[in-house]
C-alpha distance (Angstrom), angle and dihedral (degrees) to the residues before:
residue distance angle dihedral
M1 . . .
I2 3.78 . .
K3 3.83 115.2 .
I4 3.81 122.0 -159.9
P5 3.83 124.5 -179.6
V6 3.81 111.8 -119.6
Y7 3.80 129.1 -164.5
L8 3.80 115.6 -156.2
R9 3.80 112.4 -171.3
D10 3.78 98.3 -178.5
M11 3.80 146.5 -15.9
C12 3.80 91.2 -76.0
D13 3.83 90.4 60.6
A14 3.80 89.1 48.6
K15 3.81 90.7 51.8
H16 3.81 92.0 51.6
L17 3.81 91.2 47.9
V18 3.83 91.3 52.8
Q19 3.82 90.6 49.3
A20 3.81 91.6 50.7
A21 3.82 93.2 45.4
S22 3.80 91.1 49.6
G23 3.79 89.1 63.5
C24 3.81 92.2 61.0
E25 3.80 121.5 94.8
K26 3.82 94.1 -152.6
N27 3.79 127.3 68.9
V28 3.80 113.6 -82.3
D29 3.81 120.2 -167.2
L30 3.78 136.5 -177.4
I31 3.79 114.7 -138.5
C32 3.79 121.1 -159.5
G33 3.79 112.1 169.0
R34 3.79 107.0 -60.0
Y35 3.82 93.4 -13.2
I36 3.80 120.9 96.7
V37 3.81 118.3 -177.3
D38 3.79 135.3 173.6
A39 3.81 108.0 -95.6
K40 3.81 89.2 -151.7
S41 3.81 90.8 63.6
M42 3.79 119.6 82.2
L43 3.80 89.7 -162.6
G44 3.81 90.2 51.4
V45 3.80 93.0 50.6
F46 3.81 92.4 47.5
S47 3.81 90.3 50.4
L48 3.81 91.6 64.8
P49 3.80 110.9 113.7
T50 3.80 91.9 -132.1
F51 3.79 139.5 -1.5
D52 3.83 91.6 -133.5
D53 3.82 120.9 101.7
V54 3.81 94.7 12.1
E55 3.80 122.1 159.9
L56 3.78 127.5 -162.3
G57 3.79 111.8 -136.4
A58 3.80 119.9 -162.7
E59 3.79 131.2 176.2
E60 3.78 117.1 -112.0
E61 3.77 119.8 -129.5
D62 3.80 111.8 -104.2
E63 3.82 110.8 -106.8
N64 3.83 91.4 -140.8
K65 3.79 91.0 56.5
K66 3.81 90.8 50.2
W67 3.80 90.4 51.8
R68 3.82 93.0 47.8
K69 3.82 91.4 50.7
K70 3.82 91.5 51.3
S71 3.80 94.6 45.8
C72 3.81 93.2 49.4
S73 3.80 93.3 52.8
């Protein structure tokens, strides 16, 4: 899993993050301390206790799947 620090200043930033995450095929989570919520869910993002010290967690693509796709082409 890739983790990227995220700074959300206000609800508008949260809305834009949810819109961007919704475009991803893989699972995208927001991690804030012991809380992990779905970054594609506005309700999940708003349920975070704070917007400080938030990380975006995204699944990495499996290297074997990448290789299989290239070899089949």
